[in-house]
C-alpha positions as CSV (number, residue, x, y, z in Angstrom):
1,M,13.5,-24.4,-51.5
2,A,11.8,-26.6,-54.0
3,D,15.1,-26.9,-56.1
4,A,17.1,-27.8,-53.0
5,K,14.5,-30.3,-51.9
6,S,15.0,-32.4,-55.0
7,I,18.6,-33.2,-53.9
8,F,17.6,-34.3,-50.4
9,P,17.1,-38.0,-49.7
10,K,13.5,-38.9,-49.3
11,G,12.2,-37.5,-46.0
12,E,15.1,-35.2,-45.4
13,A,12.9,-32.1,-45.5
14,L,10.6,-33.5,-42.8
15,R,13.6,-34.4,-40.6
16,S,15.0,-30.8,-41.1
17,A,11.6,-29.3,-40.2
18,V,11.3,-31.4,-37.1
19,R,14.8,-30.3,-36.0
20,W,13.9,-26.7,-36.6
21,I,10.7,-26.9,-34.7
22,S,12.5,-28.6,-31.8
23,R,15.0,-25.7,-31.7
24,M,12.2,-23.2,-31.7
25,H,10.7,-24.6,-28.5
26,D,7.4,-23.1,-29.6
27,Y,4.9,-25.9,-30.6
28,N,2.0,-23.9,-31.8
29,L,0.1,-24.0,-35.1
30,K,1.8,-20.9,-36.4
31,T,5.3,-22.3,-35.9
32,L,4.3,-25.6,-37.5
33,E,2.9,-23.9,-40.5
34,E,6.1,-21.8,-40.8
35,A,8.2,-25.0,-40.8
36,A,6.0,-26.5,-43.5
37,K,6.6,-23.5,-45.7
38,R,10.3,-23.1,-44.8
39,Y,11.0,-26.7,-45.7
40,D,8.5,-27.1,-48.5
41,L,6.7,-30.0,-46.9
42,S,4.0,-31.9,-48.7
43,P,0.5,-31.8,-47.2
44,V,0.9,-35.3,-45.7
45,E,4.2,-34.2,-44.0
46,E,2.6,-31.0,-42.7
47,E,-0.3,-33.0,-41.3
48,F,2.2,-35.3,-39.6
49,I,4.0,-32.5,-37.8
50,V,0.8,-30.8,-36.8
51,R,-0.7,-34.0,-35.4
52,H,2.6,-35.0,-33.7
53,F,3.6,-31.7,-32.1
54,L,0.1,-30.6,-31.1
55,R,-0.7,-34.0,-29.6
56,T,2.6,-34.0,-27.8
57,N,2.1,-30.4,-26.5
58,M,-1.4,-31.3,-25.3
59,K,-0.2,-34.4,-23.4
60,G,2.5,-32.5,-21.4
61,G,5.4,-33.5,-23.6
62,V,4.6,-37.2,-24.0
63,P,3.2,-38.4,-27.3
64,E,-0.2,-40.0,-27.0
65,G,-0.1,-43.7,-26.8
66,R,3.3,-43.9,-25.0
């Protein structure tokens, strides 16, 4: 996936990972780690999806602060 990532516009891997996670409808740490590996996310991108999806899941589907 690293070779394909180089042709994506900046942030495309993160957007693809978020779409995949959303289709999975399973917002747990294992799924988020799988998405990070599948889409070759950077550590910062992986941290973003973990914080976003785990926070959303804990707040009953509403991201914290909204």
